[in-house]
N, C-alpha and C positions, 0 to 999 in steps of 0.2 A: 651260516642259517642251512635250513633244511629244506630239503624238496618235498610238498605235500603230493600223499600217492591221486593219479588221477587216474587210474585203472580198477579199484576197491569200487565193488558194489555190479560192477559191470564184468569185468573179466574173472573177479574170483570176490568170495565173502568180503563187506567192509566192517562186521563183527568180530571180534580179534577173536574171540574165543569158538567160532563156525571156523573160522580161516584158518586156525591150528588144528582142529580137528579134521578137517579135508586135506590138510597138506599132510597129515599124520596118518590119511587111509591112504592117499595115492602112493606114498613111502612106502607104506606096510606091501602092498602089490607083491615086492620083489621077493621071490624067497630068498628064506635066508641064507647068504653067502659072504664071506669073509670080505671087508672092504679093502679096496685096491688103491696102491696110488696113481695117480693118472695126471698127465700135461695139462690136457684139456678136454674139456667135453664140450657136445652141441646138446642144446636142450632145446624144444617149442615152447611160444609163448603166447597162446591161443588163452580162451579162456578154459579153467584148471577142466569143466565136464567134458572139454572136446582133449586135452593136450595134456591134463594133471597126471594120468595114470603111464605115459611116457615118461615125463619130468621126473614123476619120482622114482621108478624103477631103475633109471639111470642114477639119478645122483643116490640111488640106493645102495650102489655098487662102489662107489668112490667116497676115498677118506678126502673130505673137504679139511683144507687147512684155515686158519683164521682170513689169511690173506687171498681175495679172489678180486680177479679183474674179470666183469664182465663184456663183453663187444655184442653193444646190439643196430640192429640197421634204423636207416634214419627213415619212419612212415611219412613224418608230416614236411620232408624237404626246410626246414628250420634250419638256421645256426650253421655254423662249421662242418664241414668235411669230415673233420677227424675230432667232436666235441668231447673233452675231458670234463663230467660234471665236476663242479667248485663247492658241491653240497654235499651234507649230509643226507639220508634219504628213511624217507617218514612213512611205513606201511601200518596198516590200524593197530592202535597197541604197542608201538615199537619204534625207536628212531635208530638207525644202523648210521654208524660212523664211517665217514670219508674216509679210506686210507691216504693221509697227508704226505706219506713217506714214501708210500711207491707213485701219488701224484708226482711229486716234485723230481724223483728220476726218471718217470715218464717224459716233464717237461723238458728235462736238460738235455735226455738223449735224443729226440724227436721234433725234429723242424715242422713236423708234421700235426702235429699233436698240438690244440691251443683249448686253455680253460673256455667253458662259453655252455652259459645254461639254458640257452634259447633251445637248442637242438632236444635237451631233455624233459621242458617244461610241460610237452603233450606227449612225449613218446612212452607209449605202455611195454615195447620189447625189455627191457631191461626189468623194469617194474617188479610185471609178476613173476622172477624169477628168483627174487629175493625171497621172501614166505620160505619156499624149497630149500635154500641155501643158509639161514638163521635156522630152520629146524636142523640143519646137517651138521651145521658149525655153532653153535650159542653165540661164540666169543668174536663173529663177522665183523671184519671192516672190509671194505669195498669201493673198490675203482672200477669207475664206469664209463666207457667209449660208447660214442654214437657214431655209426659211420657211415658216409654217405655219397656217390660218387667219387669214386676212390679207382681208379686204375689197377692192371694186376702189377705194375711196377709199382705204385705206390700203395699198394699191399704189401709186396716183398719188404720194401723198404720198412715200413709200418710193424712188421712181426720182427726185422733184424732189432728195431729200437726197442721194441717190449723185451726182446730179446737182453738187449743190453739193459736196460730199465730195470728187470729182476734180479739177472746177475747182480748189480748195485746195489739194489734194496736187499736182498742176503736171505730174506726169508721166504719157504715154501710158499709159491702163489699159483695158484690153479686159474687156470684161465677158461673162461664159459663162453662158446660163441652161441647166439637166440638168436633161432630160425625157425619159420614153418615152413614148410617144402611147397608142392606146387599147390595154385590156388584157382580154385573155384573149374575143375572142369572133371567131367564123370570120372568114376572110380578107377574105369579101365585105362581112359587115359591119364591120369593124373599120376595113377601106379606106373603105369609104364616112364612117365617123364621123371619121376618119383625114384625107380631103379634106375637108369642113367647118372644121376646125381648122386649116389649113392654109393656105386660102382667107383667112383671117381675117390668119395670123401676113402672106404675105404682100403682105396689104393694110395691112401697118401699122396696121391697127384692133386697140388691146387690148381696148377696150369690147368689141367684138363679139369677140375670142377669150374675153374671161373671161365674156360672157353665153353663149354658144355650146356650151362648154365643159360649164356645167351645166343650160341648158335641155335641150341634145340627151344629155345622161348617157352624155358623152365619158369614161370615164377614163382625162383624160392627167392623169399625177400632179403634173410640173411645169408647171402651168400659170399659178401664184403667180408663177415664175421668170421664163417668158418674158413675162409681162404686164410684172412689171418690166423685163425685159430692153426689150421695143416703149418703153416710156414715156419709158426712159434714153437709146433712140436718139435715138427722136424729140425728146425736150430736145434731144439733140447735133445736130441738124440733119438726121436720116437721111431718104433718099428712095428707099430701095430695100431690100428683104426678097429674096433668092434661096434658095430649094433648090438645095441640092447633091446630097441622095442621098437616099429613101427605101425601107424593106424591115421586113418583118418576122421573126419568129422562125421563122418555115416556111420562110423562104429556108433556114435552118440546117437545122433539125429535121427536115423534109418533111410534118411534121404541119400543116394549114391550119385545123382542124377549132376551135383556142382558138390563137392568136395576140398577140402584142404589136407593135404598131407605132413604130417609128424614122425619125428625118427628121433631117437635119441644114442649118442654114437662116446664112447669112452676114444681118446687117443693117449699111449703111453709107447 
C-alpha cells in the first residue's frame, strides 16, 4: 500500500512541476559548498513559504544517502507511541518506496517500535520533508517513525535500538529529525526560548534539551525526534552539531507578535 499525501496543496504545492521548482529554489539558496557526511539532520516541517529556506539550506550542505530514516512528532495523538509506517509514500507526481530491510531491522531490534499506519494517516511532519529529501537523493528509500509520549529513558532506548538496527542493515543511513521550534509567542519571547533549546542541541546535550523544553515551557513539537537524533548520533561517535539556519514565521508574514521558530542543524 501507499500513503496518500495529506499536506499537499496546504503546506506545499500539489502540482508536481511547481513542487519541484519550489524545492529546487529553496535548496539553491545555500551558498555553494561541498556536501558533507552527516549522521543526522534536524529540519523544520511548516509551510514552505515559512520554513522551506531553512530545510533547503540545511539539506544542501549534506550528502543524502538512499537510505533515510525520518523521525517526526505525532501532532494528532493517533496510533502507537513509536509508530513505524508500513506503507510507501506518495507525494505529488511520485511514489517513494518504504525501506523494507531497514524496517525489518528496526522491528527486530526494538520492542518500542510498532508497525502502525494510524499515527501517519493525517500527520504532516514527515511528509513535508520528503520532496526535499527526494530532490537531494533520487534513489530515496524511506523509513518513517512517528513519535509521541515517550520518556527520556524511552528516547534513550529507542536511540540505542535504532543504532543497532542501522548497524544490522549495513548501509549508510541518514537520520532526519523533524521539528519546528517554539510556537506562537512574540519574536522576542520565542527567540529567547529557542536559543535555550538551540544551545542544548549545539552542546549535543540530549538530556539537557529534553529537560529544558519541559521546564522552560518551550513548545518545540519535535523535541522527541531531536532527542533521539542526538542520542543516536552520539552512539555513532558524533562530535559536532552545527546550526545552519534559524528564522521565524515573521520573516515571511511580517507579523512578529505570534511567531513560530524554525532551525536547521547538521549532526556529525
